[in-house]
C-alpha positions, 0 to 999 in steps of 0.5 A: 590540506583540504581534509584538514581544513574541513575537519573543524566544520564537520566536528562543529556540525556533529557537536551541534547535532549531539547538543540538539539531540540531548536538548530535544530529548530532555524537552520531550521527557520533562514532566512526561513519561514517554513509552519505553524504548532502546537507548539511542546513540548520538546522532543516529539514534536507533537507526542501527537497530532497524536497518540491519534487516527488514524494518518491520521485522526489526521493530517486531523484535524490539517490541518483544522486549519493550512492549506494544508501544515504544519510543525510538529516535531515528536521527532527529526524529522521535517515533512512537511504534504501535505493535498490538491490536489494543494500542492500535485501537487507542490510536486509530479509534479513541484518539483518531482525530489527534493522530489524523495528521501525516508525517510526510516523507521527503520523497512524497513532496515531489511536485507538491504531491504531499501537499495535494493528495488525499493520503497526505493532506491534513484533515482540512476542507480540501482533504474532505472535498477530495475524499468526497470525490473518491467516495461519490465519483469512484467508489460509491456502491452506485458508481462501482455497479455502473463500472463493473462492466469495465472490470469484467472486460479487463478480467476477460482480456486477462483470461484471454491472454492467459489462454493464449499462453496455455498453448505455448506453456509460457511461464507468466509473471503473475504480479505483472499480469495483475498489475496491468489488469488493475491499471487498465481498470483504473485508466478505463474508469478515468480516461476510457483508454488502456494505458498498458497492454498484456501483449506488448512489453513496450507498453508497460511504461506506466506500470514501471513508472508506478513501481518506481514511484512506489519504491522511491517513496518507501525506501529509507531516506536520510532526509526523513531522519535529518530534516536539515538534509532535505534541501540537499536530497543527499541520496537523490530519492526525491529527484528520482521520484520527481522524474518518474512522477513528471513522466506520469503527469505528462501522460495524464495531461495528454489524455485530459488535454485531448478531451478538453480540446474536443478531439474525443466527443463520444460520451464515456461516463468516465471521470473526465466526463464528470469534471465540468459538473458540480461544485465539488469537482471544481478543484479538479480543474487545477492541473496540479491537484488533478495530477496528484489525485490521478497519481495517488489513485494509480499508485495506491490501487495498482501494486497493492492489489496486484501484490495481494493476488501474487501472494495468494497465488504463491500460497496456493501453489505451496499448498495444493490441497488448498488450491484444490479446495478453492477450485472445487468450490468455484466449480460447485458454486458457479454454473459450467460455462459461466464467467466468474462475476463480482456477484458470485464472490459472496458465495465463495466462502472458502475463497474469501477465507483464503483472501483474508488469510493472505491479507493477514500473513502478507499485509499490503503495507507492513506499516500503515502510512505514518501519522503525526500527533497534532497535540500531546496525547495521553495513551495507555495507562501512563504514557504520553505521545508529545505533539509533533511525534511521528507515530508508526503502526506495525501492521505486520506484527499485529497480524501475527500477534500470538495472543490473537492468532493461533499458529500465526506463521502458518497459512491457514484459511480455515481460521476465518471459517471458524471466526468471521473477522471484518477487514473494513477497519472495525477490528484491529487485529486485521486491518489491511486497509487501515482504520479510522478517518484515514482508511483506504478510500479504495477499499470497496474496489479492492474487495471486489477486484482481488477475489474476482481475479483470483477466482477467474485465474483458478476457474479457467486454468490449472497452474504449475510451477516452472520446470524443476521447481517444487512448492518448497522452492517458491521464494517467500521472502519479501521486499522492504517498502509499501507495498510489501512485494515478493522479493522474487516475482512469482512465475507460473505456467497455466494449463487448460483446466 
């Protein structure tokens, strides 16, 4: 009886949704030419064509049929997908201002994060001020030079730990090692403390919290496709992200409050020491803004760089000849007994080519963070992107464009020895950090840390796969989400070089 009494209500809701979908579709198309795309089904739209596999791969297949700019409907959300360097240039350069607003996933709204963080704020005065803090207090050339001793110390601790593991031939989780190292670089820069310890599994809480938040904000969520479901959070995604984010905020508050109470009066020249100074830092006195800032820094900075190191090491273990070439270059260019330093990286041309090829074949984010059209924009020769439309750039397929890259599925660092391509957002066939005014604020740190860690791991050790595994046994499947991680974590055994 209960099922029968609910049937009319469910039928009415479905009818309203169908009528609404048709009405929206007609309103968007009236007098306009939307980019082409597959015909959507009632209610679900094109969701069935994207989530029967990895979304970036599914959209790549659709782009082969419908072109480098196409329209899809995901539930009630109209989405335009960009799949070529030329169309990316039009969105990110020609119409950068119109597409600078974000389409904010529901999970990102946990603890007001989407309303306070640099990655998700609209380009308003608050966004410009927070961005300035990134650019001047953390990632300016001057500030990076003053904090390089912190990065050198953390890499030294990483190498010391790996050296200990050589004696027991311990199998190491490469991604986890690098995550802890980079997380401690950030925590030392902000709080002058280590938040994790390579030698203690019980101290990995912050790394795990960051991973949980990253996963939750990246996974498909019904509330993003049917906005009327946001109040229900039917899959519990926002609740899980909120729980982890609250724990992370509590850790931040503990360190900030200790400093404010004067329990640690030693000058550190970290970000907390600079909080009381300057008008631009005044906003950081707000606990919610400050915690959103720190959360974003840890989420964006830790797993993205760690995954790049992991993918790179996986490719080198699959290609022993390339591994040998990198090691030979390091030994030739850096004098014996000397630690690898950031200033050495510019001399390591083959290593830089390897890093670029890793960025290309395994981009940090398969999709750049979603944008939203602030106004109706004419794009291409005869298409229109209506106001409010979600715009997604498939970075994964762009870096495999056959019109740009020879043998795009092959890991070949030599391509970057023949052609120098900038990775700082100026060339749209390779943009691991995005482009335009929304380019990743931590770019300058990443291009220092990633090659430094790789070079240090290769300088001090020979690496082999666990017993019984050959190069062909490395699982190169990826996970879904931001960042794109290895589905099976890379494990390797260090040997004294």
